[in-house]
C-alpha positions, 0 to 999 in steps of 0.5 A: 595847255591841254585841250581839256584845259583850254575847253574848260577855260573857254567855257568859264569865259562864256559863262562869265559873259553870259552872267553879264547879260543876265545882270543887264536883263534883270534876271531874265534869260537863265535858260541860256546855259541850259540851251547851250548844254543841250546842244550836241557840242556843249553836252559832250564837253561840259559839266552838268554840275557847272550848268546847275550852279550857274542856273541856280544863281538866278531867281528866274524861270530856268526855261526862259528860251523854251516854249512853255506847254502843258499836257493834260494828265490822264489818271488811272486811279478813279474818282479822287482825281483831276478828271472829276475836278474839271468836270465839276467846274462845268457841272456846278457854278463857281462858289455855289453851295452844292459844289461838294454834292455835285462832285459826289454825284459825278464821282458816284456815277463814274465809281471806280470805272477809271481805274486801270483804263488804258486811254483809247482802249475798247474799255475806255470807249465803253465807259464813254458810252455809259457816261454820255448816256448819263449826261456826264461826259465832258472834254476833260474825260475825253482827253483823260481816257480818249486816244489823244492827250491834250497839249496846249501852249501855256506861255511864250518864250521868256514869259515864265516867272521863277522862285520868289516871284509873284504869280498872277491871277486874271482879275475876272476870276473869282474861283481859281487854284494852283496846280503843282506839276513836274515840268520836263526840259526837252531839247529840239530833238525831242530828247528829255534832258531834265526836270523842274517844278511848276505851278500851272496857275488855273482859273477854274471859273473861266475854264469851266464856262467853256473849254474854248476859254482855255487860253484865257484861263491858262495864259496870263501875265505871270501865270506860269511859274517854274523852278527853283532850278532845272535838274539835268538827268544823270546817273543819280536822277532820271526820267524814271525817277520823275515817273515816280515822284510825288509833288507836294503843295502847301498854301498859306493865306494871310487870313490864316487859311492853310491847305496841303495836298500832293500829286503822284506822277505814278498815277498818271496812265500816260507816261511822261515820254508818251506825253512828250511824243504827243507834244512834239515830233514829225507832226509838230516841231519846237526848234528851240526846245520846250518846257512841258508841264506834265499836269496834276492829279491834285484838285483842291476841295477844302472849303475856304470861306463857307461850307460847300464853297470849295477853295479859291486863292486870295491875294497874298497867298504863299504857294509852295510846291516841292518834290524830292530831288527837285527842291521847293518852288515858292511864289506869292499870289497877286492879280496878274495886273499887279505883277511885274509886267513882262517887258523883256522879250527875245529882241532884248535878249539878242541885243544883250547877247550881241553886246556881250559878244556871245553871238 
C-alpha cells in the first residue's frame, strides 16, 4: 500500500469516527473537520472537496470550534449606508412616526461627504469636526471613518446556529432586524482559509439606547446564524471574490409582509484583510481561530405596520441570506427564550471526542 493510499485511508477513518461524535452531539461540532483542515499537517495532505462534503452533511454552524466575532463595516458610499441607520437608532426612538424624517435629516447633513473617505485620514477628521458642530456625530461614525475598526465578540465557541435553525430575538426588543453578512473562517495563525454566510441578528432599540448595551443587543441565545457551509478558498474562490460579493436578503412574514435587500462588499472602505488584522495579531490572539462577521451595508427601512414605523421582525419570519458561491442561509425568527437552549459546550465535545478515540 502506497503512502498516499495509507494517508487517504487514515483520513477516512478519522472522518468516520468524527461522524459518530456529530451524531451523539445532536448536530454540534461540525467545525471539527474544518479545524483539522486548517492545521499544517492536514492542510498539506487533505482534499478540500472531502472537507466540504463532510461539513455540508450537518445543519449546524460550520464554525463551532471558533470564537465568533464581528467587525463593524466602514462604508465608502455615502448616505444610503449602514452609518446612517445606527445613527438614526440613537437619534429617533423606536417606532416613532418621524423615523423616516429623522433619517432624511441625518442624510442631508452628511450629504455625500462619506464618499471616498479613507478612515483615519485628514479628510475624515474634518468631516468629524463638521458633524460634531451639527450635533450629529456618533460612535457609529467614529468606527466608520475614524482610525479604528470596531471588533467585538458576537458569540462564544459552539453557540452559533446553522441552516434551518431558529434564530433568536431577546424578548425585551420591539425594534430589530436581520443583518446579512459574509463571515470569514480564520486559522489561529491569522490565515484566512474560507468564507460562509451569516445573519448577525441585531436589536436596534437596545443598541440605540446606548452603545454600551452592544453585548445585550448582539449576543443572545441563537442570535448568530452561520451557513449553509464553509467554502474553503482555492483556485476557484478566493478572498478577492469575497471582496466583490453581493449578499442578498429576503424576509417573508406570516402576515404577508416581504422585504428584499442587498449588501455589497465592494462598498466597504476597509478590506476584509484589514478587518482581520484589526481583530487578531500581536495585540490579540485566537488560539482556536475565529469566525469574523464582516458587517453589512444593509439597513432595512421599509415600513411594516404603519407609515414611518420602519421595519422590525415578527415571530415566524423566514429570513434568507444568499450570495453567489456561498449558497443560501435560511432561518426562522423566534424569541431567544423559545429557541432551543444552548446545552452543548466544549466539555461535552471533549468527552465525545475521547469516547470516539479522536483525542
